[in-house]
Backbone as XML, in Angstrom:
<?xml version="1.0"?>
<chain id="A" units="angstrom">
  <residue number="1" name="UNK">
    <atom name="N" x="58.159" y="-20.385" z="3.733"/>
    <atom name="CA" x="57.141" y="-19.967" z="2.754"/>
    <atom name="C" x="57.601" y="-18.689" z="2.078"/>
  </residue>
  <residue number="2" name="UNK">
    <atom name="N" x="57.180" y="-18.584" z="0.843"/>
    <atom name="CA" x="57.586" y="-17.420" z="0.034"/>
    <atom name="C" x="56.365" y="-16.463" z="-0.064"/>
  </residue>
  <residue number="3" name="UNK">
    <atom name="N" x="56.682" y="-15.226" z="-0.511"/>
    <atom name="CA" x="55.565" y="-14.280" z="-0.673"/>
    <atom name="C" x="54.606" y="-14.678" z="-1.731"/>
  </residue>
  <residue number="4" name="UNK">
    <atom name="N" x="55.145" y="-15.378" z="-2.751"/>
    <atom name="CA" x="54.212" y="-15.778" z="-3.880"/>
    <atom name="C" x="53.253" y="-16.819" z="-3.367"/>
  </residue>
  <residue number="5" name="UNK">
    <atom name="N" x="53.709" y="-17.725" z="-2.435"/>
    <atom name="CA" x="52.791" y="-18.719" z="-1.927"/>
    <atom name="C" x="51.667" y="-18.127" z="-1.086"/>
  </residue>
  <residue number="6" name="UNK">
    <atom name="N" x="51.971" y="-17.092" z="-0.275"/>
    <atom name="CA" x="50.969" y="-16.441" z="0.572"/>
    <atom name="C" x="49.941" y="-15.672" z="-0.293"/>
  </residue>
  <residue number="7" name="UNK">
    <atom name="N" x="50.453" y="-14.979" z="-1.316"/>
    <atom name="CA" x="49.507" y="-14.220" z="-2.167"/>
    <atom name="C" x="48.587" y="-15.063" z="-2.932"/>
  </residue>
  <residue number="8" name="UNK">
    <atom name="N" x="48.977" y="-16.321" z="-3.285"/>
    <atom name="CA" x="48.090" y="-17.221" z="-4.027"/>
    <atom name="C" x="46.978" y="-17.710" z="-3.136"/>
  </residue>
  <residue number="9" name="UNK">
    <atom name="N" x="47.171" y="-17.719" z="-1.843"/>
    <atom name="CA" x="46.118" y="-18.180" z="-0.949"/>
    <atom name="C" x="45.038" y="-17.135" z="-0.762"/>
  </residue>
  <residue number="10" name="UNK">
    <atom name="N" x="45.415" y="-15.892" z="-0.850"/>
    <atom name="CA" x="44.452" y="-14.774" z="-0.625"/>
    <atom name="C" x="43.502" y="-14.571" z="-1.780"/>
  </residue>
  <residue number="11" name="UNK">
    <atom name="N" x="43.917" y="-14.848" z="-2.943"/>
    <atom name="CA" x="43.074" y="-14.574" z="-4.151"/>
    <atom name="C" x="41.780" y="-15.313" z="-4.153"/>
  </residue>
  <residue number="12" name="UNK">
    <atom name="N" x="41.762" y="-16.596" z="-3.884"/>
    <atom name="CA" x="40.400" y="-17.303" z="-3.857"/>
    <atom name="C" x="39.433" y="-16.656" z="-2.836"/>
  </residue>
  <residue number="13" name="UNK">
    <atom name="N" x="39.923" y="-16.206" z="-1.688"/>
    <atom name="CA" x="38.984" y="-15.535" z="-0.749"/>
    <atom name="C" x="38.380" y="-14.328" z="-1.351"/>
  </residue>
  <residue number="14" name="UNK">
    <atom name="N" x="39.186" y="-13.474" z="-1.975"/>
    <atom name="CA" x="38.661" y="-12.261" z="-2.635"/>
    <atom name="C" x="37.672" y="-12.643" z="-3.686"/>
  </residue>
  <residue number="15" name="UNK">
    <atom name="N" x="37.958" y="-13.637" z="-4.457"/>
    <atom name="CA" x="37.013" y="-14.024" z="-5.503"/>
    <atom name="C" x="35.693" y="-14.502" z="-4.903"/>
  </residue>
  <residue number="16" name="UNK">
    <atom name="N" x="35.775" y="-15.239" z="-3.788"/>
    <atom name="CA" x="34.553" y="-15.699" z="-3.148"/>
    <atom name="C" x="33.733" y="-14.514" z="-2.636"/>
  </residue>
  <residue number="17" name="UNK">
    <atom name="N" x="34.402" y="-13.545" z="-2.017"/>
    <atom name="CA" x="33.718" y="-12.445" z="-1.544"/>
    <atom name="C" x="33.043" y="-11.630" z="-2.657"/>
  </residue>
  <residue number="18" name="UNK">
    <atom name="N" x="33.782" y="-11.460" z="-3.741"/>
    <atom name="CA" x="33.235" y="-10.737" z="-4.878"/>
    <atom name="C" x="32.043" y="-11.473" z="-5.438"/>
  </residue>
  <residue number="19" name="UNK">
    <atom name="N" x="32.241" y="-12.766" z="-5.579"/>
    <atom name="CA" x="31.124" y="-13.596" z="-6.075"/>
    <atom name="C" x="29.904" y="-13.496" z="-5.239"/>
  </residue>
  <residue number="20" name="UNK">
    <atom name="N" x="30.114" y="-13.619" z="-3.871"/>
    <atom name="CA" x="29.001" y="-13.436" z="-2.946"/>
    <atom name="C" x="28.336" y="-12.054" z="-3.017"/>
  </residue>
  <residue number="21" name="UNK">
    <atom name="N" x="29.185" y="-10.988" z="-3.152"/>
    <atom name="CA" x="28.616" y="-9.659" z="-3.260"/>
    <atom name="C" x="27.799" y="-9.537" z="-4.545"/>
  </residue>
  <residue number="22" name="UNK">
    <atom name="N" x="28.249" y="-10.103" z="-5.650"/>
    <atom name="CA" x="27.518" y="-10.046" z="-6.894"/>
    <atom name="C" x="26.177" y="-10.811" z="-6.791"/>
  </residue>
  <residue number="23" name="UNK">
    <atom name="N" x="26.209" y="-11.948" z="-6.111"/>
    <atom name="CA" x="24.965" y="-12.713" z="-5.932"/>
    <atom name="C" x="23.987" y="-11.941" z="-5.084"/>
  </residue>
  <residue number="24" name="UNK">
    <atom name="N" x="24.510" y="-11.384" z="-3.963"/>
    <atom name="CA" x="23.619" y="-10.557" z="-3.133"/>
    <atom name="C" x="23.053" y="-9.362" z="-3.783"/>
  </residue>
  <residue number="25" name="UNK">
    <atom name="N" x="23.882" y="-8.692" z="-4.601"/>
    <atom name="CA" x="23.445" y="-7.483" z="-5.298"/>
    <atom name="C" x="22.414" y="-7.918" z="-6.351"/>
  </residue>
  <residue number="26" name="UNK">
    <atom name="N" x="22.590" y="-9.062" z="-7.005"/>
    <atom name="CA" x="21.574" y="-9.534" z="-7.958"/>
    <atom name="C" x="20.252" y="-9.840" z="-7.323"/>
  </residue>
  <residue number="27" name="UNK">
    <atom name="N" x="20.336" y="-10.504" z="-6.125"/>
    <atom name="CA" x="19.080" y="-10.799" z="-5.421"/>
    <atom name="C" x="18.360" y="-9.544" z="-4.928"/>
  </residue>
  <residue number="28" name="UNK">
    <atom name="N" x="19.128" y="-8.551" z="-4.433"/>
    <atom name="CA" x="18.583" y="-7.310" z="-4.036"/>
    <atom name="C" x="17.889" y="-6.599" z="-5.253"/>
  </residue>
  <residue number="29" name="UNK">
    <atom name="N" x="18.544" y="-6.638" z="-6.395"/>
    <atom name="CA" x="17.925" y="-5.992" z="-7.576"/>
    <atom name="C" x="16.682" y="-6.693" z="-7.998"/>
  </residue>
  <residue number="30" name="UNK">
    <atom name="N" x="16.726" y="-7.993" z="-7.910"/>
    <atom name="CA" x="15.558" y="-8.772" z="-8.328"/>
    <atom name="C" x="14.344" y="-8.489" z="-7.382"/>
  </residue>
  <residue number="31" name="UNK">
    <atom name="N" x="14.642" y="-8.454" z="-6.042"/>
    <atom name="CA" x="13.621" y="-8.118" z="-5.089"/>
    <atom name="C" x="13.104" y="-6.678" z="-5.327"/>
  </residue>
  <residue number="32" name="UNK">
    <atom name="N" x="13.901" y="-5.723" z="-5.569"/>
    <atom name="CA" x="13.508" y="-4.412" z="-5.873"/>
    <atom name="C" x="12.621" y="-4.417" z="-7.096"/>
  </residue>
  <residue number="33" name="UNK">
    <atom name="N" x="12.979" y="-5.089" z="-8.169"/>
    <atom name="CA" x="12.154" y="-5.106" z="-9.393"/>
    <atom name="C" x="10.794" y="-5.793" z="-9.098"/>
  </residue>
  <residue number="34" name="UNK">
    <atom name="N" x="10.790" y="-6.807" z="-8.308"/>
    <atom name="CA" x="9.567" y="-7.486" z="-7.922"/>
    <atom name="C" x="8.584" y="-6.498" z="-7.159"/>
  </residue>
  <residue number="35" name="UNK">
    <atom name="N" x="9.177" y="-5.772" z="-6.223"/>
    <atom name="CA" x="8.368" y="-4.809" z="-5.417"/>
    <atom name="C" x="7.783" y="-3.716" z="-6.262"/>
  </residue>
  <residue number="36" name="UNK">
    <atom name="N" x="8.625" y="-3.196" z="-7.189"/>
    <atom name="CA" x="8.201" y="-2.151" z="-8.104"/>
    <atom name="C" x="7.059" y="-2.691" z="-9.024"/>
  </residue>
  <residue number="37" name="UNK">
    <atom name="N" x="7.241" y="-3.883" z="-9.488"/>
    <atom name="CA" x="6.160" y="-4.463" z="-10.346"/>
    <atom name="C" x="4.843" y="-4.673" z="-9.626"/>
  </residue>
  <residue number="38" name="UNK">
    <atom name="N" x="4.935" y="-5.109" z="-8.366"/>
    <atom name="CA" x="3.762" y="-5.324" z="-7.571"/>
    <atom name="C" x="3.067" y="-3.947" z="-7.284"/>
  </residue>
  <residue number="39" name="UNK">
    <atom name="N" x="3.830" y="-2.900" z="-6.932"/>
    <atom name="CA" x="3.248" y="-1.626" z="-6.656"/>
    <atom name="C" x="2.589" y="-1.006" z="-7.904"/>
  </residue>
  <residue number="40" name="UNK">
    <atom name="N" x="3.185" y="-1.170" z="-9.070"/>
    <atom name="CA" x="2.582" y="-0.716" z="-10.243"/>
    <atom name="C" x="1.333" y="-1.440" z="-10.613"/>
  </residue>
  <residue number="41" name="UNK">
    <atom name="N" x="1.338" y="-2.764" z="-10.415"/>
    <atom name="CA" x="0.143" y="-3.615" z="-10.617"/>
    <atom name="C" x="-1.010" y="-3.204" z="-9.769"/>
  </residue>
  <residue number="42" name="UNK">
    <atom name="N" x="-0.688" y="-2.942" z="-8.522"/>
    <atom name="CA" x="-1.748" y="-2.560" z="-7.541"/>
    <atom name="C" x="-2.317" y="-1.165" z="-7.918"/>
  </residue>
  <residue number="43" name="UNK">
    <atom name="N" x="-1.412" y="-0.278" z="-8.326"/>
    <atom name="CA" x="-1.877" y="1.076" z="-8.638"/>
    <atom name="C" x="-2.798" y="1.000" z="-9.907"/>
  </residue>
  <residue number="44" name="UNK">
    <atom name="N" x="-2.437" y="0.194" z="-10.864"/>
    <atom name="CA" x="-3.311" y="0.088" z="-12.091"/>
    <atom name="C" x="-4.647" y="-0.636" z="-11.693"/>
  </residue>
  <residue number="45" name="UNK">
    <atom name="N" x="-4.593" y="-1.551" z="-10.779"/>
    <atom name="CA" x="-5.851" y="-2.284" z="-10.434"/>
    <atom name="C" x="-6.736" y="-1.439" z="-9.549"/>
  </residue>
  <residue number="46" name="UNK">
    <atom name="N" x="-6.264" y="-0.413" z="-8.841"/>
    <atom name="CA" x="-7.080" y="0.449" z="-7.948"/>
    <atom name="C" x="-7.743" y="1.527" z="-8.728"/>
  </residue>
  <residue number="47" name="UNK">
    <atom name="N" x="-7.331" y="1.880" z="-9.907"/>
    <atom name="CA" x="-7.905" y="2.920" z="-10.653"/>
    <atom name="C" x="-9.343" y="2.647" z="-11.140"/>
  </residue>
  <residue number="48" name="UNK">
    <atom name="N" x="-10.061" y="3.698" z="-11.395"/>
    <atom name="CA" x="-11.432" y="3.497" z="-11.801"/>
    <atom name="C" x="-11.528" y="2.917" z="-13.232"/>
  </residue>
  <residue number="49" name="UNK">
    <atom name="N" x="-12.518" y="2.065" z="-13.449"/>
    <atom name="CA" x="-12.651" y="1.477" z="-14.800"/>
    <atom name="C" x="-13.378" y="2.450" z="-15.657"/>
  </residue>
  <residue number="50" name="UNK">
    <atom name="N" x="-12.934" y="2.560" z="-16.932"/>
    <atom name="CA" x="-13.622" y="3.536" z="-17.855"/>
    <atom name="C" x="-15.053" y="3.098" z="-18.140"/>
  </residue>
  <residue number="51" name="UNK">
    <atom name="N" x="-15.971" y="4.035" z="-18.095"/>
    <atom name="CA" x="-17.389" y="3.722" z="-18.389"/>
    <atom name="C" x="-18.133" y="3.006" z="-17.303"/>
  </residue>
  <residue number="52" name="UNK">
    <atom name="N" x="-17.551" y="3.044" z="-16.096"/>
    <atom name="CA" x="-18.168" y="2.363" z="-14.980"/>
    <atom name="C" x="-19.241" y="3.219" z="-14.361"/>
  </residue>
  <residue number="53" name="UNK">
    <atom name="N" x="-19.758" y="2.763" z="-13.212"/>
    <atom name="CA" x="-20.821" y="3.492" z="-12.457"/>
    <atom name="C" x="-20.226" y="4.743" z="-11.860"/>
  </residue>
  <residue number="54" name="UNK">
    <atom name="N" x="-21.022" y="5.801" z="-11.975"/>
    <atom name="CA" x="-20.590" y="7.046" z="-11.374"/>
    <atom name="C" x="-21.494" y="7.363" z="-10.178"/>
  </residue>
  <residue number="55" name="UNK">
    <atom name="N" x="-20.932" y="7.608" z="-9.010"/>
    <atom name="CA" x="-21.678" y="7.884" z="-7.822"/>
    <atom name="C" x="-21.688" y="9.373" z="-7.607"/>
  </residue>
  <residue number="56" name="UNK">
    <atom name="N" x="-22.871" y="9.974" z="-7.298"/>
    <atom name="CA" x="-23.030" y="11.337" z="-7.031"/>
    <atom name="C" x="-23.732" y="11.530" z="-5.688"/>
  </residue>
  <residue number="57" name="UNK">
    <atom name="N" x="-23.165" y="12.349" z="-4.824"/>
    <atom name="CA" x="-23.680" y="12.585" z="-3.463"/>
    <atom name="C" x="-24.238" y="13.913" z="-3.422"/>
  </residue>
  <residue number="58" name="UNK">
    <atom name="N" x="-25.499" y="14.132" z="-2.955"/>
    <atom name="CA" x="-26.116" y="15.410" z="-2.820"/>
    <atom name="C" x="-26.757" y="15.517" z="-1.453"/>
  </residue>
  <residue number="59" name="UNK">
    <atom name="N" x="-26.849" y="16.791" z="-0.944"/>
    <atom name="CA" x="-27.513" y="16.968" z="0.356"/>
    <atom name="C" x="-28.841" y="17.649" z="0.027"/>
  </residue>
  <residue number="60" name="UNK">
    <atom name="N" x="-29.928" y="17.039" z="0.494"/>
    <atom name="CA" x="-31.302" y="17.559" z="0.248"/>
    <atom name="C" x="-31.728" y="18.376" z="1.430"/>
  </residue>
  <residue number="61" name="UNK">
    <atom name="N" x="-32.342" y="19.521" z="1.115"/>
    <atom name="CA" x="-32.926" y="20.386" z="2.168"/>
    <atom name="C" x="-34.341" y="19.859" z="2.417"/>
  </residue>
  <residue number="62" name="UNK">
    <atom name="N" x="-34.693" y="19.751" z="3.674"/>
    <atom name="CA" x="-36.074" y="19.295" z="4.019"/>
    <atom name="C" x="-37.070" y="20.407" z="3.765"/>
  </residue>
  <residue number="63" name="UNK">
    <atom name="N" x="-38.255" y="19.996" z="3.359"/>
    <atom name="CA" x="-39.388" y="20.906" z="3.133"/>
    <atom name="C" x="-39.956" y="21.273" z="4.501"/>
  </residue>
  <residue number="64" name="UNK">
    <atom name="N" x="-40.469" y="22.532" z="4.594"/>
    <atom name="CA" x="-41.138" y="22.884" z="5.872"/>
    <atom name="C" x="-42.423" y="22.113" z="6.087"/>
  </residue>
  <residue number="65" name="UNK">
    <atom name="N" x="-42.600" y="21.755" z="7.322"/>
    <atom name="CA" x="-43.855" y="21.021" z="7.705"/>
    <atom name="C" x="-44.989" y="21.951" z="7.989"/>
  </residue>
  <residue number="66" name="UNK">
    <atom name="N" x="-46.195" y="21.601" z="7.576"/>
    <atom name="CA" x="-47.330" y="22.486" z="7.937"/>
    <atom name="C" x="-47.598" y="22.395" z="9.446"/>
  </residue>
  <residue number="67" name="UNK">
    <atom name="N" x="-48.184" y="23.360" z="10.035"/>
    <atom name="CA" x="-48.416" y="23.316" z="11.462"/>
    <atom name="C" x="-49.461" y="22.175" z="11.793"/>
  </residue>
  <residue number="68" name="UNK">
    <atom name="N" x="-49.292" y="21.574" z="12.931"/>
    <atom name="CA" x="-50.133" y="20.462" z="13.319"/>
    <atom name="C" x="-51.556" y="20.968" z="13.601"/>
  </residue>
  <residue number="69" name="UNK">
    <atom name="N" x="-52.620" y="20.238" z="13.181"/>
    <atom name="CA" x="-54.009" y="20.734" z="13.385"/>
    <atom name="C" x="-54.386" y="20.643" z="14.883"/>
  </residue>
  <residue number="70" name="UNK">
    <atom name="N" x="-53.750" y="19.708" z="15.525"/>
    <atom name="CA" x="-54.190" y="19.431" z="16.956"/>
    <atom name="C" x="-52.899" y="19.145" z="17.757"/>
  </residue>
  <residue number="71" name="UNK">
    <atom name="N" x="-52.803" y="19.610" z="19.007"/>
    <atom name="CA" x="-51.708" y="19.278" z="19.845"/>
    <atom name="C" x="-52.177" y="18.536" z="21.052"/>
  </residue>
  <residue number="72" name="UNK">
    <atom name="N" x="-51.296" y="17.710" z="21.622"/>
    <atom name="CA" x="-51.647" y="16.889" z="22.775"/>
    <atom name="C" x="-50.642" y="17.219" z="23.843"/>
  </residue>
  <residue number="73" name="UNK">
    <atom name="N" x="-51.057" y="17.398" z="25.073"/>
    <atom name="CA" x="-50.220" y="17.707" z="26.228"/>
    <atom name="C" x="-50.301" y="16.460" z="27.142"/>
  </residue>
  <residue number="74" name="UNK">
    <atom name="N" x="-49.101" y="15.997" z="27.504"/>
    <atom name="CA" x="-49.021" y="14.809" z="28.408"/>
    <atom name="C" x="-48.417" y="15.322" z="29.669"/>
  </residue>
  <residue number="75" name="UNK">
    <atom name="N" x="-49.119" y="15.027" z="30.771"/>
    <atom name="CA" x="-48.635" y="15.395" z="32.122"/>
    <atom name="C" x="-48.311" y="14.136" z="32.894"/>
  </residue>
  <residue number="76" name="UNK">
    <atom name="N" x="-47.152" y="14.063" z="33.478"/>
    <atom name="CA" x="-46.674" y="12.889" z="34.257"/>
    <atom name="C" x="-46.473" y="13.366" z="35.642"/>
  </residue>
  <residue number="77" name="UNK">
    <atom name="N" x="-47.046" y="12.641" z="36.605"/>
    <atom name="CA" x="-46.856" y="12.861" z="37.999"/>
    <atom name="C" x="-46.205" y="11.636" z="38.614"/>
  </residue>
  <residue number="78" name="UNK">
    <atom name="N" x="-45.305" y="11.888" z="39.481"/>
    <atom name="CA" x="-44.599" y="10.739" z="40.100"/>
    <atom name="C" x="-45.200" y="10.604" z="41.513"/>
  </residue>
  <residue number="79" name="UNK">
    <atom name="N" x="-45.282" y="9.326" z="41.952"/>
    <atom name="CA" x="-45.810" y="9.250" z="43.243"/>
    <atom name="C" x="-46.506" y="7.998" z="43.532"/>
  </residue>
</chain>
């Protein structure tokens, strides 16, 4: 065998590896683009709609109660 014959056998393997690497890189880029698109879509969907309902939360202080006119005492005995 000659050196030329051996070198011609190695080239198709390199081409296959390069082709496989390009395909995998393309798939990874497509997957990344898909995930970015999904995250942007979800972020836009989660935002508040303009002119929508506005919720306001307040804490109310209770008014003082007047004194009771009559009191009742309950006594419990056990036995």
